[in-house]
C-alpha positions in Angstrom: 28.3 -1.6 3.0 28.7 -3.9 -0.3 31.9 -3.5 -1.5 31.5 -6.1 -4.1 28.8 -4.2 -5.9 30.1 -2.5 -8.8 29.5 -0.8 -11.9 33.3 -0.6 -13.5 35.8 1.6 -12.6 35.1 5.2 -13.7 36.6 8.3 -14.2 34.9 10.9 -12.5 34.8 14.3 -14.1 36.0 16.4 -11.2 34.4 20.0 -12.8 30.8 18.5 -12.8 30.0 16.5 -9.4 26.0 15.7 -10.0 27.1 14.0 -13.4 29.2 12.0 -11.5 26.8 11.0 -9.1 24.2 10.2 -11.7 26.8 7.8 -13.4 26.2 5.4 -10.3 23.0 4.7 -11.9 21.5 1.8 -14.5 21.7 2.1 -17.8 18.5 3.3 -18.9 17.6 5.1 -16.3 16.5 7.8 -18.6 14.5 5.8 -20.7 12.7 4.0 -17.2 11.9 7.5 -16.4 9.9 7.8 -19.9 8.4 4.6 -19.7 6.9 5.3 -16.2 5.0 8.4 -18.0 7.1 11.0 -15.6 8.9 12.9 -17.8 8.9 13.8 -21.7 11.6 14.9 -23.7 8.9 17.1 -26.0 7.9 18.6 -22.2 8.8 23.0 -22.4 7.4 26.0 -20.2 9.2 25.1 -17.2 8.0 21.2 -16.5 10.3 18.4 -15.8 11.3 17.2 -19.1 14.3 14.7 -18.5 15.0 12.1 -15.6 18.1 14.5 -14.8 16.0 17.1 -14.0 13.3 14.6 -11.7 16.0 13.4 -9.8 17.9 16.4 -8.9 14.4 17.5 -7.2 13.9 14.0 -5.8 17.6 13.6 -4.1 17.6 17.3 -3.0 14.5 16.2 -1.0 15.2 13.0 0.2 19.3 13.3 0.4 19.3 16.7 1.9 16.3 16.7 4.0 14.8 19.7 2.4 10.9 20.4 2.5 9.1 20.7 -0.9 9.2 24.5 -0.9 12.9 24.9 -0.1 14.0 22.1 -2.6 11.8 23.8 -5.7 13.5 27.3 -4.8 16.9 25.6 -4.9 16.7 23.9 -7.4 14.8 26.7 -9.6 17.9 28.9 -8.5 20.2 26.6 -9.4 19.5 26.5 -12.6 16.5 23.8 -13.1 13.3 24.0 -13.7 10.5 26.6 -11.8 7.8 24.1 -10.4 5.4 24.7 -7.6 5.8 22.5 -4.1 2.5 21.1 -4.9 3.6 20.0 -8.6 6.8 18.4 -6.9 4.5 16.7 -4.3 2.8 15.1 -7.2 5.6 13.9 -8.7 6.7 12.4 -5.6 3.1 10.5 -5.4 3.8 9.1 -9.0 7.6 8.5 -8.7 7.5 5.2 -6.2 7.1 2.5 -9.1 10.3 4.1 -11.2 12.5 4.5 -8.0 11.8 0.8 -7.0 12.7 -0.2 -10.2 16.0 1.5 -10.3 16.2 0.0 -7.1 15.6 -3.4 -8.4 18.2 -2.9 -11.4 20.9 -1.3 -8.9 21.3 -4.7 -7.1 20.4 -7.1 -9.6 23.0 -9.2 -11.7 25.5 -8.4 -8.2 28.3 -11.3 -8.7 28.4 -13.8 -5.6 32.1 -14.5 -6.6 33.0 -13.3 -3.5 31.1 -15.0 -1.2 33.5 -17.2 1.1 31.1 -20.6 0.8 33.8 -22.9 1.6 33.2 -21.5 5.5 29.9 -22.6 5.6 29.2 -25.6 3.6 29.3 -24.4 0.0 26.2 -21.7 1.0 25.9 -18.2 -0.3 25.4 -17.0 3.5 22.3 -14.1 3.4 20.7 -12.5 5.9 17.0 -10.9 5.6 15.4 -7.9 8.1 13.0 -5.1 8.1 12.8 -1.9 10.2 9.6 0.3 10.6 10.0 4.3 10.1 7.8 6.9 11.5 6.8 10.0 10.4 7.7 13.2 12.7 4.8 13.1 16.1 3.2 9.8 14.5 2.6 7.4 17.5 2.8 4.2 14.8 4.6 3.2 12.0 4.6 5.0 9.0 6.1 2.5 6.2 8.7 -0.8 6.5 11.8 -1.0 4.7 12.8 -4.9 4.0 16.9 -5.5 2.8 18.5 -8.8 2.5 21.7 -8.5 3.0 25.2 -11.0 1.5 26.9 -11.5 4.8 30.3 -12.2 2.6 30.8 -8.4 1.5 27.7 -7.1 2.7 26.0 -6.3 -0.4 22.6 -5.3 -0.7 20.6 -7.9 -2.6 17.1 -6.6 -2.5 15.8 -3.7 -1.1 11.9 -3.3 -0.8 9.4 -0.2 0.7 5.9 -1.1 1.8 3.1 -0.1 3.8 2.6 -0.5 7.3 0.2 -3.0 6.2 2.5 -5.8 4.6 4.6 -7.8 7.5 7.7 -9.8 7.3 7.7 -12.8 5.2 10.3 -14.7 3.1 8.2 -15.3 0.3 8.7 -11.2 -0.4 12.1 -11.5 -2.2 13.0 -14.0 -4.9 15.9 -16.7 -3.9 18.8 -18.9 -5.6 20.4 -22.2 -5.6 22.4 -22.6 -2.5 21.8 -20.0 -0.4 21.5 -20.2 3.6 18.7 -17.8 4.3 19.6 -16.2 7.9 16.2 -14.7 9.4 14.8 -13.7 12.8 11.6 -15.4 14.4 9.5 -12.8 12.9 10.7 -14.7 9.6 9.5 -18.6 11.4 6.3 -19.6 9.6 5.9 -22.9 7.3 4.6 -20.9 4.1 7.8 -19.1 4.4 10.0 -21.8 4.8 8.4 -23.5 1.9 9.1 -20.8 -0.4 12.7 -20.8 -0.1 13.1 -24.3 -0.4 10.9 -24.4 -3.9 13.7 -22.3 -5.0 16.7 -24.9 -4.1 17.9 -23.1 -0.8 17.5 -23.2 2.9 16.6 -21.4 5.8 18.2 -20.9 9.5 15.8 -18.8 11.8 15.6 -18.6 15.0 12.1 -20.4 16.3 8.9 -18.5 16.7 7.1 -21.1 19.1 3.8 -19.9 18.4 3.7 -19.2 14.7 5.9 -22.5 13.3 4.7 -25.7 16.0 7.6 -28.4 15.2 6.8 -32.5 15.2 9.1 -35.5 15.4 9.2 -37.7 13.2 6.6 -39.6 14.5 4.4 -36.5 14.3 4.2 -35.7 18.1 4.2 -31.5 19.0 7.5 -30.8 20.4 7.9 -28.9 24.0 10.8 -26.5 22.5 10.5 -25.6 26.3 10.9 -28.6 28.1 13.6 -29.8 25.5 15.7 -26.9 25.6 16.1 -27.5 29.7 18.1 -30.2 29.1 21.1 -28.3 27.3 23.9 -28.1 29.2 27.5 -25.9 29.0 28.1 -24.3 26.2 27.4 -26.9 23.6 24.5 -27.3 20.9 22.3 -29.9 20.6 20.7 -30.7 17.6 17.4 -33.2 16.5 15.3 -34.2 13.6 12.1 -32.3 13.3 9.7 -31.3 10.6 7.0 -28.7 10.0 3.9 -28.7 8.3 2.9 -26.5 5.6 -1.0 -26.3 4.7 -2.0 -25.1 1.4 -5.8 -24.9 0.8 -6.5 -29.0 1.3 -3.0 -30.2 0.9 -0.5 -30.4 3.7 3.3 -30.7 3.0 6.1 -32.1 5.0 9.1 -29.9 5.8 11.8 -31.8 7.4 14.8 -29.8 9.4 16.6 -29.8 12.6 15.9 -28.2 15.8 18.8 -26.7 17.2 19.0 -25.2 20.6 21.9 -23.1 22.9 21.7 -22.1 26.3 23.3 -19.1 26.4 26.2 -18.0 29.3 24.4 -17.0 32.4 25.0 -13.0 31.9 23.8 -13.2 28.3 21.3 -14.7 29.5 20.4 -12.3 32.0 20.5 -9.4 29.9 18.4 -11.0 27.5 15.3 -11.9 29.9 15.8 -8.5 31.1 15.2 -7.2 27.9 11.9 -9.4 27.1 10.6 -8.0 30.1 11.9 -4.2 29.8 10.3 -4.5 25.8 6.9 -6.7 27.0 4.9 -6.1 29.4 2.7 -8.9 28.4 5.3 -11.3 28.5 4.6 -14.4 30.2 7.0 -16.9 32.3 7.4 -18.9 29.2 8.8 -16.2 26.9 11.3 -15.0 30.0 12.9 -18.8 30.3 13.1 -19.1 26.3 15.2 -15.6 26.2 18.2 -18.0 28.2 17.6 -19.8 24.8 18.7 -19.6 21.1 16.7 -21.7 19.4 17.1 -22.6 15.8 15.6 -24.1 12.7 17.1 -25.2 9.8 16.1 -27.1 6.6 20.3 -27.4 5.8 21.5 -30.8 6.5 23.9 -31.9 9.2 26.4 -33.1 6.5 26.5 -29.2 5.0 26.3 -27.3 7.8 27.1 -28.4 11.4 25.1 -27.6 14.6 27.4 -25.5 16.1 28.5 -23.8 12.7 24.4 -23.0 12.8 25.5 -20.9 16.2 27.8 -19.6 14.5 26.2 -18.2 11.1 23.2 -17.2 13.2 25.8 -14.6 14.9 26.0 -13.0 11.9 22.4 -11.9 11.2 23.1 -8.8 13.2 25.0 -7.5 10.0 21.4 -6.6 8.4 20.8 -4.3 11.3 24.0 -2.6 11.5 23.1 -2.0 7.3 19.7 -0.5 8.5 21.2 1.8 11.2 24.2 3.1 8.5 21.3 4.3 6.6 19.4 5.7 9.4 22.0 7.6 11.3 23.9 8.4 8.2 21.6 9.0 5.3 18.7 9.7 7.9 16.4 7.3 6.4 14.1 7.7 9.5 14.0 11.7 9.0 10.5 11.3 7.4 9.8 15.2 6.1 6.4 15.8 6.9 2.5 14.0 7.0 2.2 13.4 3.8 0.9 9.2 3.9 0.8 9.4 0.0 4.7 10.1 -0.6 6.7 8.4 2.2 7.4 5.2 0.2 8.5 7.6 -2.8 11.0 9.5 -0.2 12.2 6.0 1.3 12.7 4.7 -2.3 14.7 7.3 -3.0 16.9 7.1 0.0 17.9 3.9 -0.2 18.9 4.7 -3.7 21.3 7.1 -2.8 22.3 4.4 -0.2 23.2 2.4 -2.8 24.9 4.6 -5.1 27.3 5.1 -1.4 27.6 1.7 -1.4 28.7 1.6 -5.2 31.2 4.7 -4.8 32.5 2.6 -1.9 33.0 0.0 -3.9 35.0 1.0 -6.7 38.1 2.0 -5.5 38.4 -1.7 -3.7 37.0 -3.6 -6.9 40.3 -2.6 -8.6 43.0 -1.7 -6.0 42.3 -4.9 -4.2 44.2 -8.6 -4.7 40.6 -10.6 -5.3 42.4 -13.3 -2.1 42.4 -10.9 0.6 38.6 -9.5 -0.8 36.5 -12.2 1.3 35.1 -10.7 4.8 37.2 -7.3 4.3 33.9 -5.1 4.8 33.8 -6.1 8.3 37.5 -5.7 8.7 37.4 -1.9 6.9 34.3 -1.1 9.7 32.2 0.7 7.1 30.7 3.2 9.3 33.4 5.2 8.7 33.9 5.0 5.5 30.0 5.7 4.6 30.1 8.2 7.1 32.9 10.5 4.8 31.2 9.4 1.4 27.5 11.1 2.7 28.5 14.3 3.0 30.2 14.6 -0.7 27.2 12.9 -2.3 25.0 15.5 -0.6 27.6 18.2 -1.9 27.3 16.7 -5.5 23.3 16.8 -5.5 22.8 20.1 -4.2 22.6 22.4 -7.8 23.8 25.9 -5.8 27.3 26.1 -4.6 28.5 27.6 -1.8 30.5 30.4 -3.2 27.7 31.3 -5.3 25.0 31.3 -2.4 25.6 34.7 -0.9 24.5 36.3 -4.9 21.4 33.7 -4.5 20.5 34.4 -1.2 18.3 37.7 -2.3 16.4 35.6 -4.9 16.3 32.9 -2.5 14.2 34.5 0.0 12.0 36.1 -2.2 11.1 32.6 -4.0 10.4 31.0 -0.9 8.3 34.3 0.5 6.6 33.1 -3.2 6.2 29.5 -2.1 4.5 30.5 1.5 1.3 31.9 0.0 0.6 28.4 -1.5 -2.7 27.6 0.1 -3.0 24.3 -1.5 0.2 22.7 0.2 -0.9 23.7 3.5 -4.4 22.9 3.0 -3.1 19.0 2.0 -0.6 19.2 5.1 -3.3 19.9 7.8 -5.6 17.6 6.2 -3.3 14.8 6.4 -2.2 15.7 10.2 -5.4 15.8 11.7 -6.7 12.9 9.9 -3.6 10.9 11.7 -3.8 12.4 14.9 -7.8 13.4 14.7 -9.3 10.3 13.0 -13.0 11.2 14.1 -13.1 14.4 12.7 -13.0 12.4 9.0 -11.6 13.6 5.8 -12.9 16.8 5.2 -11.3 19.3 3.7 -9.5 22.0 5.9 
């Protein structure tokens, strides 16, 4: 989690947990909701007229993992506007750009002073990855979450939610000067590498031999596996190579280094067994290649030696741990229903709450710890334990009903839910979406 990401020291109000939670959002979040035409202070008659009311519905639905009907019932009995589940669904459909803008502001302008560039050739070390999420019972991916993590403090520099049609690419993000972007083989292609270089940054990517062929200085295609077979012992080997980026009728040569390392026997055997287990169509070359770490980098050797590149690539698992924290603690992969048009909004709300979680964790450290001890402290502090403590407190803060009041409100909640159970329009939409997902041959007729 990003401990370097702070919004300033706050004196939180112990009498109003909800306002304390909202204080971690970026300034102007209320005006932003109006600009996105989601709320209007002049609305009345029980409508959602403020950003606080809107976010209460969205956060209870996504953060507390409540269904739409339970969400509107709880918020109404907690003193909020009384709306239907259909109305909340419509709000969720329209909220994605607003939530994406909030995420962008939460992670924009993060200071990089806590990175440790002196360890890595004066580079700011960042890694990028994506994870798939699926709706309940789905047989394929429902959406993707893409994230960029700064390794020095595990700060989230960028996070985006997209549909399944948008894949992994380095062109998705904005890079800055003197960053070293560490990525898996899914990002190994010439257009993405070119986009990074255009931002005066460099890449360190695991080579995908199929999507990014590499050439010698004389222009001959490199047989990567043949080159790797000469690797011996536990030392990294490197050679100067280049890739070719074709953009229309123009070609661009991108110089770099091919770096290889032979895994120890047990690690190699485990990696090869994993390839055969996860890919029924794996060829003998795929299995053989799993015994090596094969990297391509545009970082010059004077800044990052081959052995240091191998060491740096091993840090990439931090972004995978961030996804695991979001999934296991924040329930990022617990999609609530089969309604595809709200999936991205729901995921964006989860990420927004995850960023608030990170900010809450950073407030104490940023103001009580000497600056000299901050680099790499997040790894030592075991963020799993910290986030697992803070997350339930966030859920408690966003709930509009307190535990001492629940007994008196239960009869009203039961009555409200009974009224909502007659919402035929919501039932029809749910049934139609489910049928179209799993039985597309029946078309899109209404239920």
